[in-house]
C-alpha positions as a LaTeX table, in Angstrom:
\begin{tabular}{lrrr}
\hline
Residue & $x$ (\AA) & $y$ (\AA) & $z$ (\AA) \\
\hline
Met1 & 139.98 & 122.05 & 70.09 \\
Ala2 & 136.68 & 122.50 & 68.27 \\
Arg3 & 135.48 & 119.17 & 69.65 \\
Arg4 & 136.40 & 120.21 & 73.19 \\
Gly5 & 134.57 & 123.51 & 72.75 \\
Ser6 & 131.52 & 121.71 & 71.38 \\
Tyr7 & 131.56 & 119.32 & 74.36 \\
Ala8 & 131.73 & 122.22 & 76.82 \\
Lys9 & 128.81 & 123.92 & 75.07 \\
Gly10 & 126.84 & 120.69 & 75.27 \\
Ile11 & 127.46 & 120.43 & 79.02 \\
Ala12 & 126.45 & 124.07 & 79.49 \\
Lys13 & 123.26 & 123.57 & 77.48 \\
Arg14 & 122.38 & 120.48 & 79.47 \\
Glu15 & 122.83 & 122.45 & 82.69 \\
Glu16 & 120.62 & 125.21 & 81.31 \\
Ile17 & 117.93 & 122.68 & 80.41 \\
Leu18 & 117.98 & 121.09 & 83.87 \\
Asn19 & 117.89 & 124.38 & 85.75 \\
Thr20 & 115.09 & 125.71 & 83.55 \\
Ala21 & 113.12 & 122.47 & 83.76 \\
Leu22 & 113.51 & 122.39 & 87.54 \\
Ala23 & 111.96 & 125.85 & 87.80 \\
Ile24 & 109.12 & 125.06 & 85.38 \\
Val25 & 108.21 & 121.73 & 86.99 \\
Ala26 & 108.34 & 123.35 & 90.44 \\
Arg27 & 105.79 & 125.86 & 89.23 \\
Val28 & 103.39 & 123.81 & 87.10 \\
Gly29 & 103.96 & 120.20 & 88.21 \\
Tyr30 & 104.67 & 116.88 & 86.57 \\
Ser31 & 101.41 & 116.46 & 84.69 \\
Arg32 & 101.49 & 119.93 & 83.10 \\
Ala33 & 105.20 & 120.19 & 82.28 \\
Thr34 & 105.34 & 118.99 & 78.69 \\
Val35 & 108.49 & 118.31 & 76.72 \\
Arg36 & 107.33 & 120.93 & 74.21 \\
Glu37 & 107.10 & 123.62 & 76.89 \\
Leu38 & 110.49 & 122.71 & 78.34 \\
Ala39 & 112.05 & 122.71 & 74.87 \\
Gln40 & 110.58 & 126.09 & 73.98 \\
Ala41 & 111.87 & 127.58 & 77.24 \\
Val42 & 115.47 & 126.81 & 76.23 \\
Gly43 & 115.12 & 127.51 & 72.51 \\
Leu44 & 115.12 & 123.92 & 71.27 \\
Ser45 & 112.81 & 121.56 & 69.44 \\
Gln46 & 111.44 & 118.55 & 71.30 \\
Thr47 & 113.86 & 116.34 & 69.40 \\
Gly48 & 116.72 & 118.70 & 70.21 \\
Leu49 & 115.84 & 118.66 & 73.91 \\
Leu50 & 115.62 & 114.88 & 74.13 \\
His51 & 118.98 & 114.63 & 72.33 \\
Tyr52 & 120.55 & 115.56 & 75.68 \\
Phe53 & 118.67 & 112.94 & 77.70 \\
Gly54 & 117.41 & 110.21 & 75.38 \\
Thr55 & 113.83 & 109.92 & 76.65 \\
Lys56 & 111.22 & 111.95 & 78.51 \\
Glu57 & 111.53 & 109.59 & 81.49 \\
Gln58 & 115.28 & 110.07 & 81.64 \\
Leu59 & 114.78 & 113.84 & 81.51 \\
Phe60 & 112.50 & 113.69 & 84.56 \\
Ile61 & 114.98 & 111.41 & 86.36 \\
Glu62 & 117.67 & 114.02 & 85.83 \\
Ile63 & 115.34 & 116.77 & 87.04 \\
Leu64 & 114.84 & 114.81 & 90.26 \\
Arg65 & 118.57 & 114.24 & 90.52 \\
Arg66 & 119.12 & 117.99 & 90.21 \\
Arg67 & 116.45 & 118.54 & 92.86 \\
Asp68 & 118.41 & 116.24 & 95.19 \\
Glu69 & 121.55 & 118.29 & 94.56 \\
Val70 & 119.70 & 121.48 & 95.54 \\
Asp71 & 118.27 & 119.76 & 98.61 \\
Gly72 & 121.79 & 118.63 & 99.49 \\
Gln73 & 122.79 & 122.29 & 99.75 \\
Val74 & 119.96 & 122.78 & 102.27 \\
Leu75 & 121.28 & 119.84 & 104.29 \\
Asp76 & 124.80 & 121.23 & 104.15 \\
Gly77 & 123.49 & 124.48 & 105.60 \\
Val78 & 121.83 & 122.64 & 108.48 \\
Ala79 & 124.97 & 120.58 & 109.11 \\
Thr80 & 127.27 & 123.59 & 109.31 \\
Thr81 & 125.15 & 125.64 & 111.73 \\
Gly82 & 125.46 & 123.37 & 114.74 \\
Gly83 & 129.03 & 122.16 & 114.55 \\
Gly84 & 128.03 & 118.70 & 115.78 \\
Pro85 & 126.48 & 115.72 & 114.00 \\
Leu86 & 123.77 & 116.37 & 111.43 \\
Asp87 & 120.49 & 116.95 & 113.26 \\
Leu88 & 118.22 & 114.79 & 111.12 \\
Ala89 & 115.09 & 116.29 & 112.63 \\
Lys90 & 116.13 & 119.83 & 111.65 \\
Ala91 & 117.31 & 118.63 & 108.25 \\
Val92 & 114.12 & 116.89 & 107.18 \\
Thr93 & 111.83 & 119.60 & 108.56 \\
Ala94 & 113.87 & 122.23 & 106.70 \\
Leu95 & 113.43 & 120.26 & 103.49 \\
Gln96 & 109.70 & 119.91 & 104.05 \\
Arg97 & 109.35 & 123.64 & 104.59 \\
Arg98 & 111.17 & 124.17 & 101.32 \\
Asn99 & 108.95 & 121.62 & 99.57 \\
Thr100 & 105.88 & 123.72 & 100.29 \\
Gln101 & 107.44 & 126.38 & 98.05 \\
Val102 & 107.90 & 123.96 & 95.11 \\
Pro103 & 104.63 & 121.98 & 94.90 \\
Gly104 & 105.30 & 120.87 & 91.34 \\
Leu105 & 108.45 & 119.03 & 92.40 \\
Val106 & 106.53 & 117.31 & 95.20 \\
Gln107 & 104.00 & 116.18 & 92.61 \\
Leu108 & 106.75 & 115.01 & 90.24 \\
Tyr109 & 108.45 & 113.00 & 92.96 \\
Ser110 & 105.27 & 111.46 & 94.38 \\
Arg111 & 103.69 & 110.49 & 91.07 \\
Phe112 & 106.87 & 109.45 & 89.31 \\
Ser113 & 108.06 & 107.32 & 92.23 \\
Ser114 & 104.69 & 105.57 & 92.31 \\
Glu115 & 104.81 & 104.84 & 88.59 \\
Ala116 & 108.41 & 103.63 & 88.88 \\
Ala117 & 107.50 & 100.91 & 91.38 \\
Glu118 & 107.14 & 98.55 & 88.42 \\
Pro119 & 110.52 & 96.82 & 87.91 \\
Gly120 & 110.52 & 97.54 & 84.16 \\
His121 & 109.98 & 101.28 & 84.55 \\
Pro122 & 112.91 & 103.44 & 83.33 \\
Ala123 & 113.09 & 105.19 & 86.73 \\
His124 & 112.83 & 102.03 & 88.85 \\
Asp125 & 116.56 & 101.69 & 89.49 \\
Phe126 & 116.91 & 105.40 & 90.23 \\
Phe127 & 114.29 & 105.31 & 93.00 \\
Arg128 & 115.50 & 101.97 & 94.38 \\
Asp129 & 119.06 & 103.27 & 94.66 \\
Arg130 & 117.84 & 106.60 & 96.04 \\
Tyr131 & 115.88 & 104.92 & 98.82 \\
Arg132 & 118.90 & 102.83 & 99.72 \\
Ser133 & 121.14 & 105.89 & 99.76 \\
Ile134 & 118.91 & 108.14 & 101.87 \\
Thr135 & 118.19 & 105.28 & 104.30 \\
Ser136 & 121.91 & 104.66 & 104.74 \\
Gly137 & 122.63 & 108.36 & 105.18 \\
Gly138 & 119.72 & 108.83 & 107.57 \\
Ala139 & 120.77 & 105.82 & 109.65 \\
Ser140 & 124.32 & 107.19 & 109.90 \\
Ala141 & 122.99 & 110.57 & 111.06 \\
Ile142 & 120.76 & 108.87 & 113.63 \\
Ser143 & 123.66 & 106.76 & 114.91 \\
Glu144 & 125.81 & 109.88 & 115.33 \\
Gln145 & 123.02 & 111.58 & 117.26 \\
Gln146 & 122.68 & 108.50 & 119.46 \\
Gln147 & 126.39 & 108.66 & 120.24 \\
Asp148 & 125.99 & 112.38 & 120.88 \\
Gly149 & 123.16 & 111.68 & 123.32 \\
Thr150 & 120.51 & 113.62 & 121.39 \\
Leu151 & 118.53 & 110.52 & 120.37 \\
Pro152 & 117.65 & 107.43 & 122.45 \\
Ala153 & 120.46 & 104.88 & 122.28 \\
Asp154 & 118.20 & 101.83 & 122.11 \\
Leu155 & 116.54 & 102.75 & 118.82 \\
Asp156 & 117.33 & 100.76 & 115.66 \\
Ala157 & 118.89 & 103.48 & 113.49 \\
Glu158 & 118.21 & 101.86 & 110.13 \\
Arg159 & 114.60 & 100.99 & 110.91 \\
Leu160 & 113.98 & 104.49 & 112.23 \\
Ala161 & 115.47 & 105.93 & 109.02 \\
Val162 & 113.08 & 103.82 & 106.94 \\
Ile163 & 110.15 & 105.05 & 109.04 \\
Val164 & 111.21 & 108.70 & 108.78 \\
Phe165 & 111.43 & 108.68 & 104.99 \\
Ala166 & 108.22 & 106.68 & 104.67 \\
Leu167 & 106.55 & 109.32 & 106.87 \\
Ile168 & 107.91 & 112.07 & 104.61 \\
Asp169 & 106.56 & 110.36 & 101.50 \\
Gly170 & 103.18 & 109.86 & 103.15 \\
Leu171 & 102.97 & 113.46 & 104.31 \\
Gln172 & 103.78 & 114.70 & 100.84 \\
Ser173 & 101.00 & 112.58 & 99.33 \\
Arg174 & 98.55 & 113.84 & 101.95 \\
Trp175 & 99.68 & 117.43 & 101.40 \\
Met176 & 98.85 & 117.22 & 97.70 \\
Tyr177 & 95.24 & 116.55 & 98.72 \\
Asp178 & 95.19 & 119.14 & 101.49 \\
Ser179 & 97.73 & 121.96 & 101.33 \\
Glu180 & 96.64 & 123.08 & 104.80 \\
Ile181 & 98.59 & 120.12 & 106.22 \\
Asp182 & 101.79 & 121.48 & 107.78 \\
Met183 & 104.30 & 118.80 & 106.82 \\
Ala184 & 107.17 & 120.32 & 108.78 \\
Asp185 & 105.04 & 120.67 & 111.90 \\
His186 & 103.96 & 117.03 & 111.73 \\
Leu187 & 107.57 & 115.92 & 111.35 \\
Ala188 & 108.57 & 118.08 & 114.31 \\
Tyr189 & 105.79 & 116.45 & 116.34 \\
Phe190 & 107.09 & 113.00 & 115.42 \\
Trp191 & 110.58 & 113.88 & 116.64 \\
Ser192 & 109.13 & 115.38 & 119.82 \\
Leu193 & 107.59 & 111.98 & 120.59 \\
Leu194 & 111.09 & 110.47 & 120.53 \\
Gly195 & 112.23 & 113.18 & 122.92 \\
Lys196 & 109.33 & 112.50 & 125.28 \\
Arg197 & 110.17 & 108.80 & 125.15 \\
Glu198 & 113.75 & 109.54 & 126.15 \\
Ala199 & 112.61 & 111.82 & 128.96 \\
Ala200 & 110.22 & 109.16 & 130.24 \\
Ala201 & 113.00 & 106.57 & 130.21 \\
Glu202 & 115.26 & 108.90 & 132.18 \\
Asp203 & 112.52 & 109.50 & 134.74 \\
Glu204 & 112.03 & 105.79 & 135.16 \\
Gly205 & 115.75 & 105.34 & 135.61 \\
Glu206 & 115.91 & 108.04 & 138.27 \\
Gln207 & 112.96 & 106.58 & 140.09 \\
Gly208 & 114.63 & 103.19 & 140.02 \\
Thr209 & 117.70 & 104.58 & 141.77 \\
Arg210 & 115.86 & 106.61 & 144.39 \\
Pro211 & 115.78 & 105.04 & 147.85 \\
Thr212 & 112.33 & 103.86 & 148.66 \\
Ala213 & 110.72 & 104.84 & 151.92 \\
Pro214 & 110.39 & 101.96 & 154.38 \\
Ala215 & 106.99 & 100.43 & 154.39 \\
Gln216 & 104.83 & 101.65 & 157.24 \\
Pro217 & 103.18 & 99.01 & 159.33 \\
Pro218 & 99.45 & 98.97 & 158.83 \\
Ser219 & 97.51 & 100.89 & 161.41 \\
His220 & 94.72 & 98.97 & 162.97 \\
Thr221 & 91.90 & 100.43 & 164.94 \\
Trp222 & 89.87 & 97.98 & 166.87 \\
\hline
\end{tabular}
């Protein structure tokens, strides 16, 4: 019984650490969020804090994983408002609007993901698997919207998903240099281009089915 109670306390403390760290990193960013500050915020030593995660890198991986869980709640809210398939455009723009309120987490994600590109980095597998997961989920959402008629049917869903998330990453990097960049507005503009493309295709189709007026014989004046 004592062991079970100790395990439950350990889980609760780990949750406290992650929630506190998420708030601190969101406020001060990756480069300024030290293990010492995070440990002090939850009443632990640095060694005591890392006992729950093993390494500093693993701690930041778990912070990002918690961030994804919070973002998932945002996506769930978008999905339940329409009643139809997940509107990926609304979902990603909602997340980008939220990201402007947590600049430190944007910095953590952008810098940590760049560092983790090296295969030997402790976070490499996390980001590789995350990219695969969000691409698969995004492609599924796009396919559902294509079947629903809200996205052009001839688009390659998986390739479009890759482009969308690459655009998001790029906008976040640009936003860290210039906070006047409206990430959500730029994403909305991108989606509007797809809508204009669909409208143009429909117009071409209608014009192709319209009867053409008989050609008039040339008028000659001699």
